[in-house]
Phi, psi and omega in degrees: 000142178259349180201130179236147181212165171255128174259133178239120169286131187221167181283324182216107188292324182292315173303315176299317183295323180298313177309299184296325177295310176305305188295318186259347179067039179231138182273145170311138177264321183225135186209134179214165181303119174077004179220118177225141169246145175229133180254127178281168183310321186274004174097001177281130176254138173250132176252136184241116178246121181294128181306323184285357180244350183303146170232120351294163187302147182246083182259055178224174179242137182053207185202170177264008176255164178234149171268110184249122182257117184267125170240175185266105167094140181296326186292323177287326177298311178301325176289322178292321176302310183303318182300302184302318183291324178286348170271008175061032169291149180286114172265122188252348165219113176309160170315119184226137167270121177240169188299341174262355182142171172286136178201160175221165182233128175243165173244142175278176180303334181262004180083017169292132177278136172239117173259131175255136181216135171252103184296150176270000000 
């Protein structure tokens, strides 16, 4: 395989791209009508595809998966949480210590879960 990415079906690819661009500080790498990709520093790519143009049709809301962002240290996680809460992202789980590390969960505009974790 030459490239692996996570595909999120969204209502508005351009709006979602702006959301992730602002949140993650990454510029879109590929853009066509209704389909945009952003590549993170580690090479992982998030692809955003407008549901109304997906083949086959993607007629559902949100997903049963999570986009997980791993960061170094609980203090950086808490600072990220404060930043995201200040941006008025919907936080569905406040910073919590679980057996695998400190983490919190937010939602993107389409209801996709974004978990930020600082592993132990």
